[in-house]
N, C-alpha and C positions, 0 to 999 in steps of 0.2 A: 542397461538397466532392465530387470525383468518386469513383467506385467504387475506383479504385486507391489514391487518397490515403486514403480511409476504411479500406480494408483494412490499409494500412501503419500508420495510427494505432492501430487495434485490435490489430494484431499486436504493436506496441511496448508497448501497455498490457498485453496478456496476458503478454508476457515479463517486464515489471516485476512483475506480480502473482505470477508463478511464482517469481521471486527472493525476494519478500517472504513467500511462503507456507511459512514454516518457523517453528516455535515459537521457536527461539533467535533467529532474525533479527527476529521481531516484538518479542521482549524487548529486543533491542539497540536497535531503532528507538524503542521506547517510552522507554527510558532516555535516548536522545539527543534525544527530543522535549522533555524537561525542560530539558536544557542540554548543552553540549559535555562530553565525558568523555575522560579519558586511559585507556589500556589497563588499568591496575591498578584504576581505579574501575569500568570496565565489567566486568572479570572478577569483581569483588566482587558486582556486581548480577546477573551472568549466570554462575553458578558452573559453568563447564565448563573443561576442560583448555585452557591457553593456546594450544596449537597448533590446537585446534578453533575457538577464538574467532578466531584469525587467518584461518582458512579462511572463516569466515562474513563477516568484515570484508572480505576480498578479493572475495567475491561481491557484497556491498553496494556496494563501491567500483566494481567493473566495471559494475554497473547504474546508476552515477551517483546513488546514493541518499545515500551518505556520502563524505566525504573526510577527510584528516587533515593535520595539521602535525606534522613530526618535528624533533626536536632531539636528536641522538645517539640513544640507545635509547628516548627518550621519544616516544610517539606519542599525539596527542590528536585525537579524531574529532569531527566535526560533521556535521549534516545539510546536504545540497545542495538538498534539496527540502522545506524545513520545513513549508510549508503543506500539501502533499500528505500527508506522514507524519502530521502532527498531526491532520488531518481524518480520515484512515484509522483511526488509533488510537482517536480519539473515537467514530467510527462502530462500530468493533468492540467497544467497551465498552458501547454501548447495547444494549438488549434488542430483538430483532427476532423475535417469535414468529410462527410460521406462521399464516396467516389464510385458512382455506378459505372459498370463496364458493359460493353455489348456482349451478346451471346458468342459472336465470332471471336472476340478477344479472349474470352474464357476458354473456348475450345482450342485456340492456338496455344494458350498457356499450358493446357493439359497435354496436348500433343508434344509440345517441346519438352515437358518434364518426362513424359513417357519415353521419348527418344533418348534423352540423357540417361535415364535409368536403364534402358536397354543397352546402351553403350558401356555402362559400368559393369554389366554382367558378362 
C-alpha cells in the first residue's frame, strides 16, 4: 500500500473512531451488538432525551456504522459493521493495564528486531 493510500485508510479509521468515541454512542453500539433494536427499546437502554438519541443515531448512520428500517413512525436500527463493532466492544470490556518496561528490556527488543530485519535482507 502506498503512502497516499495508507494515509487515506488511517484518516478514515481515525474519523470512524472519533464518531464512536462518545459514551452514549458506545452504549448504543453495545446495545445493537446484541441484536437489532427499535427506537423505544434503545431509548430504554440508553436513557437520554429522544431528540438527543436521534442526533447520536444520525451521527452513527452518517459514519455508516448503523442503519435503520422505517415503517411509519417505527424505526428499527441495526449494525452495518457488526464484526467491527462487536470486536471493539469486546476489546473495550477487556482489562488493559499499563505495563511499564525497563530501558534494558526495550533495548533488547530493538536489537532483536534489528537482527531479524538484517537476517531478512
